[in-house]
N, C-alpha and C positions, 0 to 999 in steps of 0.2 A: 509534718509539712505535707501539704497536699501535691497534689500533680500541677496544680494551676500556678501554685508559686515557683515549681521547678522551670516551665514554660517561660514565665516572666522574667525570672534569673537569667536563663539562656539568652533571650531577648536583649536584658540590659546589656549583658557581658557582649553580647556580638555588636551592639550600638556603639559600645565603649571602644571595643577592638578595631572595628572597621569604619567606624564612623557614618553618618545618614546619607552621604551619597554614594557608599559601596553596597549597602544593603540591597538595593532596588537591583542593582547588576548581579548580585549573587541570586536572588530569588528567579530573575530571568534564566538566570543559567540552567538553575535547576528546572524549570518550568519548560524549557527546550529539551533538556535532557530526556523530561519524564515523557514529553509529547514523542520523540525520536523513539524510546522504547516501545510505548503503547503502538506506533506506527510498525516497528518490528515486528512486535508480538501479533498484531493483527494480520502481517503480511503472511505467518507462517501458518495462520489458521485458516485465512480465506483464498483460496486458489485462484489465480486472477485470469482473464478470459484469454490471455495468450500464452498460457502454459499448459491449459488442457487441452486433450486430445479429443477431437472431433469423431465419433462413429456416424458415418453416414448410411441413412437408409432412404431408400427408394419411397418418394412422395414426401420428403422431409419438409416442414414447413419452415425452415429455416431460408431465409433470402440467400444467403452466402452460399449454401450447398447447392439450392436450385440453380444460381448462377453457374455455379462450377459444374455443376452435371450438363447444363445446358451448353458448355463449351468443351466439354470433354473432360475435364479436370478431375483427375483420381482424389478422393478426399479421404480414405482411410488412413486413420494412423496419424493424420496430419493435423497440427494446431489451427487454430482460425486465421492466424497471422500467416502461416504458410500457405493456406488455401487463398488468402487474399492475394498474395505475393505471384504465386501462377495463376491466378484469373487475369491481374494486369497484364502478364506475360502472353497469356493466351489471346487476349482482347487487343494487343498490339497488332498493327498491321505489318 
């Protein structure tokens, strides 16, 4: 008995047990679960821009750091979001 027959048998049994209307719902559920798992896995391997620390250096080409330096905001050891928040505070009258 080949692998193909086992797959066909499982499909036929699933079709008889759950019926034709329930199988697409089950497949969508598996698809969503797989997508969420892949998104979570990708999130663990790729750091987001908001969580990485920024090391400020003089003459940096980053416009965010340049703006912060012009306003007198210290950028060392802060995330991009923290720098952005401080720029907004410093720019308010």
